[in-house]
Phi, psi and omega in degrees: 000145179243133185260137179236142170253131180232144172257126182233156171233154178205147172276111190275004188303318185261009181251147177279005182134180178289307189294143180306133176248162185288315184230357182250157181290135179224158176298313181301315179301314181299318179296317182296326179290322177291319182290326179298315177298319178287343184253037179053034175087005179269133182298144182231123178274126174261132177246127182259156174290336184195162178253111178273151185277177176306125178088348184277140184258173176214140169260327191221045172295145179244135175230165164219161183199158180247137176239161188284343183209164179293134178239153166298126185301317184286319178296324176292315176305311182299313179296318181291328179289309186287336180263357174274161179301160186295341180271005169241138176234135182259110189281315183204154178224131176212145179287137180232174179290158180298339182265005179283137176226124184303322183273319190265341171294138180307131183203165176243138176251145174238127176245144174244149176228123181258132180233123177267112180259014179289150176232103002281173178291162174277114183290339180288339183251017189294339178263001188230001176208142183273137183271127175221091188277047181227156180293138175225149178258116183295320181297326181290321181291316178304315177296317181292325184295334182302332180284345178282333185285138179117191183264123184215162169273114183265026179310317182294343181246019179257136178287151176295152185100352178284136182262000183286127184279314182270108183259020176273127180222161177241122175260126183263335180212138175211112185214162177218136179224164173254123180294125184291334182277311182266337185083000181287148167283138177238105174275137176231129178229129177233142180186180182275004175159154181228144181278171181307114179062017182296318180297314179296333178281327175291321179294316177307318181292310181300321180295321175295322177295317182291338177266009177069017177268351174219151178286159177303330182284359186296325179299314180294325175294317179296317177297321182286320188273333187061032185255104178299332180297340182270353180272168179283183177292159177284115179294151186295148186286344183298342178267359187265135178225131171281102191276314190203147171230126184243123179265145182284000000 
């Protein structure tokens, strides 16, 4: 068997998430159906670097899969790209060693989160940016975000239902800027891994801090107490993008 790594992007609007679902449409299932056709009808298992939730988008999701023989990388990328649904794009394909694993090889992820603070919202972006039509102070949020950087137990930012036991993660970058063209807030988080709905919970908390409904010290309090009830609401998934995955 020959192993391939691919970088893909997708519009998550019409997907129930990346991972295969029993009755709902998923990115993994669509890719596996395309690869089966390209592999002469033989099933192909797709492994992803992470599981994005329903409605969440990706610029740089990484997958790997095994085929029975060596393929030209560009021809394989082209076939996988053109025969997959229009809301999936295959950016690159390369042959990798048999021990490469998209999920388990050490890597860093970067997520972006877009927030439309306009009143009214931009209707063309309703599936691609979360609407928050309230005044926010950028400096206050930037000050609060500094407490997220470093190695912490992020239990207080984890949604219920997570089966992960070790909730310690390292965030290497956390910032927010306002896009001068759109006026949208752009949150960026990079780290060695993120828990279930962690980014969305952090954004929901930061928006409340920026709107002066929580103190700047709230991030530190949540990390110290590990109490999810002290964090803000989970921001909607339509503003979240898996931007990039970098392997060591």
